[in-house]
N, C-alpha and C positions, 0 to 999 in steps of 0.2 A: 597370384591373385588376378582374376580377370577384371576388365574394366567394369563389367556389370556387377561383380561382387564388391568391388571397391565403391561403386556408386551406391549400392544398397547399404553398405557400411556407413557411408557419408550421410545418407538419408536418416539412418538411425542416430548418428551423432547430432544431426540437425534437430531431430525431434527432442533429443536431450537438451540441446541448447535452448529450444523454445520453452521447454518445461522449466529449465533453470531461470530463464528470463522472467517467466510468469511468477515463479516462487520469489525471486528477488524483488519484483515489482510489489507484490503483496507484502513482503517483509519491509520494504522501504516505506510503503504507506503506513504500516503499523508503527514504524519508528518515528516517522515525522509527526504522526498524530500524538505520540508520546513526547514530542519535542526532543528526541534523541537525534540531533542533526548529524553527528559523526557517523552513526550506524546507517542512517538514511543515505548519506552520501556514498558510503561503501556499497550498499545494496544497489543504488541507482547506477553507480559506475560499473558494478558487476553486470547489471542488466544491459547496459550499453555495450560492454565487452562481449557478452554472450550474443547479442544481436549482431555485432560486427563480425564475430567469428562465424555465425550462421551465414551471413551474406557471402563471405569468402568461400565457405564450404559448399554453399548452394550453387554458386557460379561454377565452382570446380566440378560438382556433380553434374550439373546441366551441360557443361561443355563435354563431358565424357559420354553421356548417354541421352541427352535431350529430355523431352518431357516423358513422363511416365503415364501410360494410358490407364484410365479408371477401370479396375477389374470387376467392379460390383454389378449387380443386376440393373437392368434398364430403368425400372421405376425409381431407383435411388439416385440415378445419374443427375437429374435436375437439382436435387438437394446438394449433392457433391459440388456441382458447378456453382451453385449459389454461394456455398461456403468458400470455395476456392476463389471465386471472383471478388467477393467482399474482402477476403484475406489479402489478395494481391493489391487491390486498390488502396486499402487502408495501410498496407505495408509501405507503399510508396508515399502516402500522405504523412505517415508518422515520422519518417526520417527527418525532414526539415523541422518538424515540431520538436523532436528530441534534441537536435542540434541547437535550436533556439533556447531550449531549457538549459542546456549545458552552458551556453553563452551567458544567459541571464544569471545563473548561479555563480559562474566564474567572476562576474562583475558585481556580485553581491546585490543584485536587483531582485530581492526576494519577493517583493509584492507582485511584480510582473511575472516572476517565476511561478508563484503560487497560482495566479489567475490562469496562466497557460497550462499548468500541470493539471488543473481540474478538467480540462478538455482532453489533454494528451494522454493522461493515465488510462482512462477506459479504452481508448483506441489502441494503445500499445498493448494492454492486457488482452484485448480481443484478438489482435494480430498474433500474439504469442500462443494463445489457446487454440485458435483456429488452425495455426500451423501444425500443432500437435494432432488435431482432429483430421486434417488432410493427410498427414502421415499415416495415421491409423487406418483411414479409409483406403489408402493406396496399398499399404504393405501388410496389413494384419487382418482386417475384418473379412476380406474375401480371399486374400492371398492367391490371387490369380484364378479363383474358382467363382463362377457365377451361379 
């Protein structure tokens, strides 16, 4: 398998990890709203795990092939860049927020955890979903054809 083929496979795995994270976040929200703390905890730990795996695989893919050029038509490029830029900035922002949430939960400081989660959850969900959108725009919507 070539480095390009391996990198493309990693990109697909990362899209799956983003989707997994989004599904687990939504399930975790549903469970906490139903006061099912045990299932909420499992979902959120799963979302953290899928996010961490994403980061490892993304760095691996990027180190193999670098950035992937946008293959779509020029009129769509500004939309792609806006989605990509917001995704990247918020992906950086969400990491310390998630780490703080884990810390607060581990210390059973659930009031502070709840207050921070109300801000962190939509950002994390946005990052997960826009990661999937970026993947689709890079690898499937135009597939190298403009």
